[in-house]
KOLGUFI-731411 format. One record per atom (N, C-alpha, C): residue in one letter; x, y, z. Coordinates in steps of 0.001 Angstrom, whole numbers, plus 500000, padded with zeros to 6 digits. Layout:
# KOLGUFI-731411
AXYZ ...
# end
This chain:
# KOLGUFI-731411
M473027590834855130 M471530589902856431 M472502589019857712 A472156589023858483 A473241588536859464 A472140586474859621 A473254585881859685 A473304584725859336 A472068583983860925 S471576583295860752 S470337582698861314 S470306581656861532 E470195581042862602 E469821579582863175 E469487578215861823 A468115579255861064 A468160578382859660 A469282578159858889 T470286579184858740 T471393579260857574 T472306578557858012 T472594578121859476 T473869577800859952 T473423576276860758 M474709575670860985 M474312574243862018 M475403574619863316 T475008573835864175 T476485573391864897 T477575572914864872 V478402573001865020 V479914572086864994 V479307570466865158 Q478510570025865843 Q478362569082866114 Q477659568314865419 A476617569309864936 A475444568538863512 A476837568591862151 M477247569399862121 M478612569201861118 M479445567950861110 G479683567534862085 G480619566756862925 G479768565461862250 R478490565356862862 R477325564085862619 R477214563532861353 M477571565061860450 M477152564669858926 M478236564000858506 L479166564564859190 L480435563760858076 L481028562692858981 G480347562438859988 G480737561062860842 G482319561510861473 L482251562685862114 L483316563023862391 L483377562909864146 K484112562986864659 K484427562994866250 K484628564436866354 K484416565121867725 K484437566355868259 K485678566981867963 T486801566498868166 T488308566657867766 T488492567180866409 E488157566001865749 E488313566037864198 E487001567276863499 S486061567686863585 S485610568572863406 S485815570248863826 Y486575570135865402 Y487067571318865288 Y488364571680864367 Y489101570536864164 Y490023570679863227 Y489555571501861844 L488308571090861136 L488130571815860158 L487372572910860246 L487291573434861845 L486999575145861480 L488689575525861696 H489549575352862462 H490313575868862423 H491492575699860882 K490937574943860411 K491663575458858762 K490903576290858087 H489989577044858437 H489190578158857827 H488523577601856463 H487989576312856658 H487363575820855105 H486126576302854421 F485052576643855825 F484323577562855439 F483800578554856606 Q482773578996856553 Q482621580380857057 Q481519579889858520 T482230580536859934 T481503580320860835 T480728581464861191 V480025581668862162 V479283583027862755 V478873582300864443 T479035583492865294 T478281583181866653 T477341583831866823 I475779582752867251 I475311582972867697 I474446582951868799 N474173583716869563 N473987583353871327 N475120583011872041 H476113583587871377 H477827582909872153 H477374581249871563 Q477424581305870388 Q477518579594870178 Q478046579736868851 L479314579342868215 L480006578806867193 L479038577526866048 R478941578545865324 R478032577722864294 R478677577903862732 V478354576288861899 V479074576525860532 V477461577388859492 V477980578410858817 V477475578728857840 V477167577369856468 R475770577698856551 R475635576027855228 R476298576196854232 D475664577374853394 D476327577663852252 D477366577313851999 S478442578313852881 S479501577572852697 S480500576106853323 F479731576358853787 F479905574198853941 F479402573428852881 E478882573493852077 E478042572884851004 E479114573554849458 Q479447574779850129 Q480629575169848322 Q481903574424848964 W482618574359850001 W483849573863850936 W483341572342850193 Y481934571663850512 Y482092569808850323 Y482173569488848673 E482039570736847872 E481432570101846717 E483070570460846065 H483682571146846565 H485648571588846446 H486406570323846865 Q486023569681847337 Q487159568442847979 Q486458566961847887 D487416566358848034 D486982564962847853 D487330564087849106 K487840564375850302 K488395564179851343 K487220563353852278 Y486802564005852602 Y485365563984853922 Y484486563860852694 R483156562902853240 R482136561898852726 R481239562197853816 K479839562907853210 K478732562484854426 K477953561234854466 V477852560787855388 V477268559974856137 V476288559568855087 D475432560828854938 D473586560128854251 D473848561387853529 G474282561458851934 G474007562440851102 G474811562444849692 P474846563405849225 P475808563045847706 P477305563031848038 E477512562267846702 E478985562262846685 E479855563746846694 P480844563398847910 P481906564983847898 P482337565122846452 G482894566937846115 G483404567420845071 G482798567022843976 A481703567584843992 A481020567936842609 A481312568720841668 M481915570015842281 M482603570988841054 M483592570420840823 L484479570086842212 L485784569724841384 L485770568933840503 Q484828567622840549 Q485234566873839259 Q485341567418838311 T484217568317837870 T484059569398836817 T484927570066836087 Q485899570527837151 Q486835571943836962 Q488036571140836929 F488541570202837886 F489659569502837709 F490533568213837538 Y491636568032837229 Y491759566573837504 Y493294566499838474 S493033565302839253 S493908565286840006 S495446564532839354 V496065564431839985 V497395563614839407 V497730562849839037 A496757561661840372 A495873560144839872 A495306560309838740 E494536560809838353 E493504560850837108 E494323561115835862 I495425562155836215 I495841562317834547 I496882560980834226 A497428560844835785 A498008559644835348 A497756558158834998 G496464558440835438 G495748556967835086 G495270557409833377 M494675558174832763 M494526558806831355 M495759558146830980 L496982558683830808 L498005558416829876 L498833557318830274 S498499556469831504 S498718555340831559 S500528555555832407 L500877556526832838 L502061556945833196 L501929556812834690 S503322557167835551 S503425557047837241 S503162558779837323 D502534558994838714 D502292560181839409 D503692560896839501 D505077560133839402 D505596560857839568 D505905561686838101 S506161560610837278 S505945561706835353 S505158562640835016 I503674562643835937 I502752563671835283 I503005564889836294 R503632564705837603 R504481565860838305 R505523566579837393 D506670565664836862 D507527566403836165 D506909566956834580 L505878566652834174 L504673566839832948 L504216568511833243 I504002568613833910 I503409569400835103 I504242570451835316 Q505732570503835634 Q506988571319835892 Q507544571564834649 N507603570651833732 N508134570940832469 N507573571780831767 L506250571559831470 L505041572276830571 L504812573482831667 H505365573908832688 H504537575035833743 H502924575404833641 W502153574212833856 W500579574152833227 W500366575026835330 P499504575841834898 P499139576370836517 P498226575557837145 T498382575176838451 T497764574458839475 T497245574705840600 L496437574598841110 L495791575042842721 L496213573333843603 I496076573527844913 I496019573020845692 I494498572871846188 V494190572241846211 V492504572217846617 V492578570825847587 A492095571141848653 A491839570040849643 A492915569324849876 G494076570180849815 G495333569660850278 G495952568763848795 R495649568787848097 R495924568181846420 R496259568824845630 L497067568133844681 L497795568895843739 L496766568736842180 R495862570144841762 R495122569993840793 R495290570609839785 V495110569763838664 V495113570891836995 V494003571294836525 P493778572495835992 P492458572777835531 P492101572016834206 K490916571702834143 K490705570657833167 K490909571433831853 K490615572488831670 K490524573082830460 K491924573279830232 V493341573534830869 V494390573743830812 V494939572170829921 F494638571028831103 F494839569776830168 F494507569513829068 D492965569707828319 D492047569625827668 D493285569959826537 Q493281571268826490 Q493504572573825483 Q495296571532825202 W495889571367825876 W497288570762825821 W497223569425825446 Y496283568589825920 Y496269567108824991 Y495914567382823774 A494794568408823338 A494431568193821874 A495446568830821093 S496643569514821331 S497718569798820791 S499021569390820483 Q499152568326821136 Q500120566744820934 Q499673565773820577 H500912564713820204 H500128563853819719 H501311562441820825 R502193563093821503 R502850561547822040 R502096561119823002 Y501391561984824116 Y500783560761824737 Y499391560979824753 R498705559061824932 R497739559515824073 R496793558926825540 N495694558776825535 N494877558301826661 N493613556481826281 C493678556403827133 C492924554627826696 C492323554842825200 A491322555970825240 A490927555471823593 A491431555995822673 D492541556809823018 D493192557013821596 D494286555825821369 R494874555573822617 R495374554145822108 R494814553293821471 E493575552787821769 E492904551652821411 E492913552008819930 R492579553127819188 R492350553996818336 R493971553665817530 D495185553839818153 D496285553555817405 D496659552212817139 R495748551404817976 R496910550166817658 R495855549324816618 L494862549922815715 L494461549536814783 L495490550031814001 I495636550952814030 I496766551972812822 I497983550545813192 E498617550639814111 E499718549732814777 E499783548653813677 E498342548029813892 E498325546375813516 E498801546821811592 A499168547746810903 A498720548113809681 A500173548450809293 S500952548771810255 S502389548923809931 S503200548345811022 M504770548715811073 M505685547979811455 M506753549290811921 T507413549010812804 T508608549919812999 T509741549436812449 V511196550733812000 V512020550480811179 V512719549254811711 P512725549098812910 P513848547822813387 P512943546549813276 D511443546634813146 D510644545786812857 D511255544974811578 M511511546171810376 M511552546019809181 M512974545439809232 G513889545676809604 G515143544996810011 G515044543697810319 R514610543401811291 R514029542168811797 R513737541155810492 L512936541502810076 L512606540615808743 L513428540680808081 L514371541439807498 L514997541490806600 L516623540931806807 G516518540627808051 G518038539924809095 G518839541032808773 I518352542187809314 I519587543213809658 I519363544165811098 D520448544507811349 D520314545071812360 D519386546728812267 R519242547410813308 R518219548568813162 R519178549649812377 R520270549500812651 R521161551244811916 R520944550566810156 H521197549341809804 H521179549498808735 H519520549254808335 A518524548980808406 A517247549245808450 A517012550392807989 W517253551447809265 W517338552786808776 W517804553393807716 K519023552614807254 K519834553453806202 K518967552935805100 V518434551484805202 V517511551139803741 V516617552091803501 Y515200552503804877 Y514631553210804762 Y514413554468804429 R516228555569804670 R516582556462803843 R516536556557802160 Q517190555343801945 Q517463554924800526 Q515955554657799905 A515003553790800626 A513755553956799917 A512639554612800447 K513277556154801059 K511997556696801388 K511104557154800582 G511239557044799044 G510248557233797689 G509432556390797841 Q509756554990798528 Q508470553889798390 Q508031553800799578 L508817553499800859 L508193553270801898 L507647554455802783 E506549554474802666 E505446555277804066 E505919555427805299 L506744556270805982 L506265556522807359 L505447557621807806 I504758556560809298 I503406557272809406 I504024557652810588 R503549558192811855 R503499558757813341 R502370558414814074 V502874557320815058 V501410557102816169 V502282557194817409 A501302558137817831 A501885558836819333 A503375559393819078 E503728559977817857 E505209560610817477 E506245559419817335 K505909558546817319 K506878557004817030 K506457556922815729 P507874556615814697 P507816556642813445 P507544555231813533 R506928554518812175 R506508553142811754 R505925553701810459 I506684552321809611 I506384551950807944 I505286551430807873 T504226551773806811 T503021550936806632 T503653549635805939 K502788548639806309 K503078547111805912 K502426547313804713 E501968547922804170 E501642548330802482 E502255548482801976 S503412549805802163 S504069549986801279 S505495549530801633 F505910548645802347 F506733547996802600 F506524546809801959 E505597546233801472 E504961544704800742 E505020545555799447 K504711546198798932 K505316547017797850 K506550547287796888 W507055547869798390 W508682548348798550 W509711546676797787 Y509247545275798658 Y510083544007798836 Y509703543578797097 A508709543898796671 A508499543018795575 A508880544010794590 D509261545690794767 D509856545791793476 D511412545651793550 Q511893545129795032 Q513741544847795271 Q513887543898794735 K515317543327794787 K515655542267794227 K517227541398795290 W517427542758796285 W518247543214797257 W518409542202798481 F517079542125799192 F516957541691800432 F515611540287800063 Q516243539499801328 Q515384538149801216 Q514468538369802614 L513706537747802643 L512864537755804446 L513348536887805011 A513766537316806384 A514467536437807461 A513967535525808090 L512369536307808016 L511244535985808689 L510101536150807959 E509138535019807903 E508208534775807661 E507063535522807876 S506189536048806761 S505110537335807466 S504339537248808582 S503773535740808738 S503235535480809547 S503905535714811270 L505117535557811262 L505694536089812381 L506052537372812354 L505556538511811720 L505618539768812582 L504900540809813576 Q503902539768813229 Q502834540170814701 Q503527539744816304 E504604538657816206 E505333538546817239 E506202539459817296 V507498539392816014 V508154540272816341 V507687542066816427 T506889542778816062 T506331544265816248 T505985543583818234 A505478542771818623 A505203542884819679 A506517542674820763 A507446542441820390 A509021542319820996 A509205543905821245 E508898544983819943 E509281546153820348 E508844547296821287 P509611547711822198 P509102548766823547 P507867549556823093 E506936549816822487 E506483550741822105 E505936551636822914 H505856551165823951 H505146552254825044 H505955551906826117 K507420551414826156 K508319552123826757 K508541553478827421 E508765553997828534 E508628555607828888 E510576555666828860 Y510953555410829537 Y512349555471829530 Y513032554471829537 V514617554897828904 V515481553401828722 V516696553897829459 T517680553283829428 T519148553374830386 T520357554187829226 I521166554623829868 I522514554974828811 I522557553910828087 R522726552711828467 R523219551589827860 R522448550880826895 E520990551257826981 E520090550244826667 E519780551569825172 A520001552661825190 A519788553979824179 A521119553315823026 A522299553049823886 A523360552750822987 A523222551934822125 E522332550774822913 E522124549371822054 E521300549949821064 C520288550669821146 C519282550667820514 C520174551472819068 L520613552740819351 L521112553421818184 L521987553033817417 G523007552017818253 G524458551171817895 G525434552268817897 I525521552822818894 I526839553540819323 I527336553721820802 S528452554382820966 S528701554036822502 S528101555003823610 E528307554241824542 E527438555106825986 E527947556364825800 K529355556719825821 K529987558322825589 K528930559040824698 Q529143558651823462 Q528291559501822154 Q526741559753823051 V526084558580823385 V524769559085823941 V524752560310825576 Y525880559987825904 Y525962561282827043 Y526172562774826526 R527249562572825474 R526809563986824583 R525729564630824352 L525173563136823811 L523595563663823291 L522788564367824244 V522884563841825172 V522163564616826875 V522325565766827253 Q524059565636826763 Q524614566819827324 Q524380568101826433 N524157567642825166 N523215568927824394 N522395569114823944 G521593568276824741 G520063568461824696 G519249567813823677 T519715566911823028 T519052565852822154 T518566565411822564 F518722564441823745 F517736563300824853 F517574564083825887 S515903564257826182 S515780564678827707 S515386563749828327 G515519563498830024 G514848562387830579 G515119562798832262 K515800561863833214 K515916562283834254 K516491561740835264 K517145562024836444 K517781560975837071 K517602560450838099 I517798559076838320 I517101558673839702 I518322558016840375 G518640558810841133 G520194558447841875 G521190558565841376 K522173557538840887 K522878557795839740 K522966557295838590 I521751556717838106 I521311556344837024 I520526557198835976 R520936557382835004 R520338558668833936 R519378557436833594 L518008558201833032 L517049557242832219 L516964558802831345 I516391558179829713 I516633559483828829 I515409558955828167 R514250559869827747 R512866559489827188 R513210558597825522 Y512472557287825715 Y512690556594824626 Y512019557420823433 I511168558350823851 I510482558560821988 I511442559297821582 D512745560126822600 D513681560702822053 D514569559758821233 V515283558509821460 V515790557695820772 V515421557040819881 L513740557141819647 L513189556917818613 L512907557914817072 N513099559043817636 N513400560304816649 N514339560825816404 Y515970560496817321 Y517014560251816776 Y517209559529815369 E516678558274816092 E516745557389814999 E516249557907813374 K515329558363813820 K514928559310812095 K515681560034811839 E515909560672812389 E516627561900811623 E518522561784811410 D518091560356812195 D519904559806812054 D520167559956810561 
# end
């Protein structure tokens, strides 16, 4: 059925609806965002195609009408939205998209990830956490400590602390919060009461301050920071990068390593 004046509108009417001037109105037409027809030698916009476009974009807003992107919001996440959920930078999300080979679409000039793809991935992993899960993890973190935390309580360095854990791993319960290894405080207190080799270098009341000093949510560390964390040389860290044990990225001449890889290496070392 041919389009009629009732199912179409003039370019000028479309422009007024969006608060656009004539030049920008015709710019949208030339981008072929929606269907146009010619009626009585006049170029007109098909209303249904315009409304479909309006639901799938969030750049233009009607002067008097519903918010744009209704369909877009139900089907896709933007890079900024995912970054906000995971408390990461936009660049980190783009790296994640590239590394995980997520299917993406360019919608209204912006990179989008299908919600179904992201939600399925998020449910299958535990490294990255959204706000709700971070709040839940916070309660678990309050009842646990990192192995370096334990070392500071006992007055020993982190490599010695990991050695103590390996020797007492039958008594010290290691859990993982967002893929980061932690010892439950309850198991530490039981182990401490049964052993005679160590004395607390710090009062238990200071544990919260010690734990807060650990960069739990740090995403990247430098080669030097990784070496200091592990108690090894920078040359050894470079070897771990070269053999694929550590992943990360390079900004200019600076090599950055994922902090989670450093923690996991400590666990296995």
